[in-house]
Every structure is written in structure tokens, then in C-alpha cells.
C-alpha positions in Angstrom: 8.3 -11.4 9.2 8.1 -11.8 13.0 8.9 -15.4 12.9 12.3 -14.2 11.2 13.1 -11.0 13.4 16.8 -12.4 14.3 17.7 -12.3 10.3 19.3 -8.8 9.6 20.4 -7.5 6.2 22.6 -4.3 6.5 24.9 -3.0 3.2 27.6 -2.3 6.0 27.9 -5.5 7.4 29.1 -8.6 5.6 27.9 -6.9 2.2 24.6 -7.1 3.2 24.1 -10.9 3.4 21.7 -12.2 5.8 23.2 -11.9 9.4 22.4 -13.1 12.8 20.9 -10.1 14.9 23.3 -7.6 13.1 26.6 -9.4 13.8 29.1 -10.8 11.5 28.0 -14.4 11.7 25.6 -15.0 8.4 23.0 -17.3 7.8 24.9 -19.2 5.4 27.8 -19.8 7.9 24.9 -21.4 10.3 23.6 -23.3 7.6 26.9 -24.7 6.3 27.6 -25.8 9.7 24.4 -27.5 10.4 24.9 -29.4 6.8 28.0 -30.5 7.8 27.0 -32.5 10.5 27.7 -30.1 13.6 25.2 -30.1 16.3 23.4 -27.0 17.9 25.5 -27.4 20.7 28.6 -27.9 18.7 27.7 -24.5 16.8 26.9 -22.7 20.4 30.5 -23.6 21.1 32.0 -22.4 18.3 29.8 -19.2 18.4 29.1 -18.4 22.2 27.3 -15.0 20.9 25.0 -17.4 18.8 21.9 -18.6 20.6 19.6 -21.7 19.5 16.8 -19.7 18.2 19.2 -17.9 16.0 20.3 -21.0 14.6 16.5 -22.0 14.4 15.8 -18.7 12.5 18.5 -19.4 9.8 17.4 -22.7 8.8 13.5 -21.3 8.6 15.2 -18.4 6.3 16.8 -20.9 4.3 13.7 -23.3 3.9 11.8 -20.0 3.0 14.6 -18.6 0.3 14.6 -22.2 -1.4 10.9 -22.0 -1.9 11.2 -19.0 -3.7 10.8 -19.1 -7.4 13.0 -16.8 -9.3 11.5 -15.9 -12.9 13.6 -14.1 -15.6 12.4 -11.2 -16.8 10.9 -11.4 -20.5 11.3 -8.6 -22.8 8.1 -7.3 -24.3 
């Protein structure tokens, strides 16, 4: 998905969790910071190698995942 081109997954990095541009900062970390009230500027100060677009895409990814519906498998 082009809108999420900064979100990567690699089993060798953070156990395959969705990360930002192959770095060791997870989408969950950024979402947690936003949820705790940190501003984009504060997050960028904490993680100087993260860019504002990374935070935007992390939020988009979280919204997309929240919309997914997981249904249990039913044995036939």
C-alpha cells in the first residue's frame, strides 16, 4: 500500500512487529506516545531519526488495523 510505504516488517527486526523504515522503532511505540499526549514535535525530539511523515503513517496504519475484522475459523 503506497500510503504506508514507511511501515516495514522484518522477522529479524523487533520480532517482525511493524516498524518505521526498517528501524528499531515500532508503530506501537509511536502510537503509544501519541496516545499518551506527546506532540509530534516532542516525539521528533525524543527520536531524531523519526520524521513527521513516519508518525502520520503510523497513525494511518493503526487506523487501518483497527478496521480489520478477524473472524475465528469454524470447523466444518
